C-alpha positions in Angstrom: -22.8 -46.3 -35.0 -19.9 -48.0 -36.8 -16.7 -48.9 -35.0 -14.7 -46.6 -37.4 -16.8 -43.6 -36.5 -16.6 -44.4 -32.8 -12.8 -44.5 -33.0 -12.9 -41.2 -35.0 -15.0 -39.4 -32.4 -12.8 -40.8 -29.6 -9.7 -39.6 -31.3 -11.1 -36.1 -31.9 -12.1 -35.9 -28.2 -8.7 -37.0 -27.1 -7.0 -34.4 -29.4 -9.3 -31.6 -28.1 -8.6 -32.6 -24.5 -4.8 -32.6 -25.2 -5.1 -29.1 -26.8 -7.0 -27.8 -23.8 -4.6 -29.3 -21.4 -1.6 -27.9 -23.2 -3.1 -24.4 -23.4 -4.0 -24.4 -19.7 -0.6 -25.8 -18.8 1.2 -23.1 -20.8 -0.9 -20.3 -19.3 -0.4 -21.7 -15.8 3.4 -22.1 -16.3 3.7 -18.6 -17.6 1.8 -17.1 -14.6 3.6 -19.1 -12.0 7.0 -18.5 -13.5 6.6 -14.8 -13.8 5.0 -14.3 -10.4 7.6 -16.6 -8.7 10.4 -14.6 -10.2 8.8 -11.1 -9.8 6.9 -11.0 -6.6 10.0 -11.5 -4.3 11.6 -8.5 -6.0 8.6 -6.1 -5.5 9.3 -3.8 -2.7 7.6 -0.6 -1.4 10.7 1.4 -2.3 10.6 0.0 -5.9 7.0 1.1 -6.6 6.9 4.3 -4.5 10.1 6.1 -5.6 11.7 7.4 -8.8 15.1 6.1 -10.1 18.2 8.1 -9.1 21.5 7.4 -10.9 23.4 9.4 -8.3 22.4 7.1 -5.4 21.8 4.0 -7.4 18.1 3.8 -6.3 15.8 1.9 -8.7 12.1 3.0 -8.6 9.3 2.6 -11.1 6.7 5.1 -9.8 7.2 7.3 -12.8 6.7 4.3 -15.1 3.4 3.3 -13.3 2.1 6.9 -13.6 3.1 7.1 -17.2 1.2 3.9 -17.9 -1.9 5.3 -16.2 -1.6 8.5 -18.2 -1.3 6.6 -21.4 -4.4 4.5 -20.6 -6.5 7.5 -19.5 -5.5 9.7 -22.4 -6.0 7.0 -25.0 -9.4 5.9 -23.7 -10.7 9.5 -23.5 -10.0 9.9 -27.2 -10.6 6.4 -28.7 -13.8 5.6 -26.8 -16.0 8.3 -28.3 -14.4 7.9 -31.7 -14.8 4.2 -31.8 -18.3 4.1 -30.5 -19.4 7.0 -32.7 -18.0 5.4 -35.8 -19.7 2.1 -35.0 -23.0 3.9 -34.4 -22.7 5.7 -37.7 -21.8 2.6 -39.7 -24.5 0.5 -38.2 -27.4 2.9 -37.7 -27.0 5.8 -40.1 -24.9 4.8 -43.1 -27.0 3.7 -46.1 -24.2 3.2 -48.6 -23.3 -0.5 -48.1 -20.3 -0.3 -50.3 -18.8 2.5 -48.3 -19.5 0.6 -45.0 -17.7 -2.5 -46.4 -14.7 -0.5 -47.5 -14.4 1.1 -44.0 -14.8 -2.3 -42.3 -12.1 -3.8 -44.6 -9.8 -0.8 -43.8 -10.4 -1.3 -40.1 -9.6 -5.0 -40.3 -6.4 -4.2 -42.3 -5.3 -1.6 -39.7 -5.8 -4.0 -36.9 -3.3 -6.4 -38.5 -0.4 -3.9 -39.1 2.6 -4.4 -36.9 2.9 -2.0 -34.0 6.4 -0.9 -35.0 5.0 0.6 -38.1 2.5 2.6 -36.0 5.4 3.8 -34.0 7.3 5.0 -37.0 4.3 6.7 -38.5 3.4 8.3 -35.1 7.0 9.6 -34.7 6.9 11.2 -38.2 3.4 12.7 -37.9 2.8 13.5 -34.2 6.3 14.0 -32.9 7.8 15.9 -35.9 5.1 17.1 -38.3 2.6 18.3 -35.6 5.4 19.4 -33.2 4.4 17.3 -30.2 7.9 16.0 -29.9 8.5 12.8 -27.9 5.7 12.8 -25.3 3.0 10.8 -23.6 0.5 12.7 -25.8 2.2 11.6 -29.0 2.3 8.0 -27.7 -1.4 8.2 -26.8 -2.4 9.5 -30.2 -0.5 6.6 -31.8 -2.2 4.1 -29.5 -5.6 5.7 -30.5 -4.9 4.8 -34.1 -3.9 1.3 -33.1 -6.9 0.7 -31.0 -9.6 2.5 -33.0 -10.3 -0.4 -35.4 -10.7 -2.9 -32.4 -13.0 -0.5 -30.5 -15.1 0.2 -33.6 -15.4 -3.4 -34.7 -16.3 -4.8 -31.3 -18.9 -2.1 -30.8 -20.3 -2.5 -34.3 -20.7 -6.3 -33.8 -22.4 -5.7 -30.5 -24.8 -3.2 -32.1 -25.8 -5.8 -34.6 -26.9 -8.2 -31.8 -29.6 -5.8 -30.6 -32.9 -7.2 -32.1 -34.4 -5.0 -34.8 -37.8 -5.4 -33.1 -36.5 -3.2 -30.3 -35.8 -0.4 -32.7 -39.2 -0.9 -34.5 -41.0 -0.8 -31.2 -39.4 2.4 -30.1 -40.1 4.0 -33.5 -43.7 2.9 -33.2 -44.0 4.8 -29.9 -42.8 7.9 -31.6 -39.2 8.1 -30.6 -36.7 9.7 -32.8 -33.6 8.1 -34.3 -31.1 9.4 -31.8 -33.4 8.8 -28.9 -33.8 5.1 -30.0 -30.1 4.8 -30.2 -29.4 6.4 -26.9 -32.2 4.7 -24.8 -32.6 1.4 -26.6 -29.7 0.4 -28.7 -26.7 1.6 -26.6 -27.9 0.1 -23.3 -28.3 -3.2 -25.2 -24.8 -3.3 -26.5 -22.9 -2.0 -23.5 -21.2 -5.4 -23.2 -19.5 -4.9 -26.6 -18.3 -1.4 -25.6 -16.8 -2.9 -22.4 -15.2 -5.7 -24.3 -13.6 -3.1 -26.6 -12.3 -1.2 -23.6 -10.8 -4.4 -22.2 -9.0 -5.1 -25.4 -7.9 -1.5 -25.8 -6.5 -1.3 -22.2 -4.8 -4.7 -22.6 -3.1 -3.5 -25.8 -2.2 -0.1 -24.3 -0.6 -1.7 -21.2 1.2 -4.3 -23.2 2.5 -2.1 -26.0 6.2 -1.2 -26.2 7.3 -1.1 -29.8 5.2 1.9 -30.8 6.0 3.8 -27.6 9.7 3.5 -28.1 9.4 5.9 -31.0 6.7 8.3 -29.6 6.7 8.3 -25.8 10.4 7.9 -25.1 12.4 6.4 -22.3 12.3 9.1 -19.6 11.7 8.1 -16.0 10.8 11.6 -14.7 8.1 12.0 -12.1 5.5 14.5 -13.4 1.9 15.4 -12.7 -0.9 14.6 -15.1 -0.7 17.8 -17.2 3.0 18.0 -17.3 3.3 14.3 -17.7 1.1 14.2 -20.8 3.3 16.8 -22.5 6.6 15.3 -21.4 8.4 12.1 -22.6 7.9 9.1 -20.3 8.5 5.3 -20.3 5.6 3.0 -19.7 5.9 -0.1 -17.7 6.6 -2.3 -20.8 9.2 0.2 -22.1 10.8 0.3 -18.6 10.9 -3.5 -18.6 12.7 -3.5 -21.9 15.2 -0.9 -20.7 16.0 -2.6 -17.4 16.3 -6.1 -19.0 18.0 -5.3 -22.3 20.0 -2.1 -21.6 20.8 -2.3 -17.9 20.7 -6.0 -17.3 18.5 -5.6 -14.2 16.5 -8.8 -14.6 15.2 -8.8 -11.1 13.6 -5.4 -11.7 12.3 -6.6 -15.1 10.6 -9.6 -13.6 9.1 -7.4 -10.9 7.7 -5.1 -13.6 6.4 -8.2 -15.5 4.6 -9.4 -12.3 3.1 -5.9 -11.8 1.9 -5.9 -15.4 0.3 -9.3 -15.0 -1.5 -8.3 -11.7 -2.6 -5.0 -13.3 -4.1 -6.8 -16.3 -6.0 -9.2 -14.0 -7.4 -6.3 -12.0 -8.4 -4.4 -15.1 -10.2 -7.5 -16.5 -11.9 -8.1 -13.1 -13.1 -4.5 -12.9 -14.4 -4.6 -16.5 -16.2 -7.9 -15.7 -17.9 -6.3 -12.6 -19.0 -3.3 -14.6 -20.4 -5.5 -17.3 -22.4 -7.5 -14.7 -23.7 -4.3 -13.2 -25.0 -3.1 -16.5 -26.5 -6.5 -17.2 -28.4 -6.4 -13.9 -29.5 -2.8 -14.6 -30.7 -3.7 -18.0 -32.7 -6.7 -16.8 -34.6 -4.7 -14.2 
């Protein structure tokens, strides 16, 4: 090996090492900074009560519940739609041109800024369909935002299932749907879980679209009433407390809660994925 090539390889390794170090340092700095600022401000009163402007109490329990309502409602709708669309495009659709057009449309939708989704959701769901500003309108807007991601991740996972598995099941006399249900879907459960992780992460972290559709309310409601009523998610509450009220201590506390919630969601999804892998290998 020539000296010039040795120097080139060494320089590339150095650059890659610097890139990895900078990325890890940035992530570590962000986590430490947010948690150091937010954890001391998290109290039981903050997370277990609702805000009261008469007494001056600050509580984010309604915002936590609204976030859970958004995640639950959105996943209930987007999961069957995304998985069903992916199954149709991969297993049933025979028109390759139509499939490519739909895939291109999905990739285009995934790149549209969220503020545009919020504007369209406000005009269609809140005004045209008469849902007004509510958690349901926000959830439907998030469904449109997350549907391309869920569909594409599931579709790519379906393509990783070997064709020989399908042929073997067909050779044993199984029908099309039975092959998909018992052979293909268990083999691509990792992709479905990945899509759910990405969807939940975007739901929890979304604020721009929800400002137009879900609203700013901090009212404490049950599941049914909460879905039909306006409500602020944790990210919207963070914006309100930091930008409108100047309560940066509360904003950092919400940021720390969001970070912890994201870690817990990813951990739960990882454990579920490992469970299905062990079950599939048995």
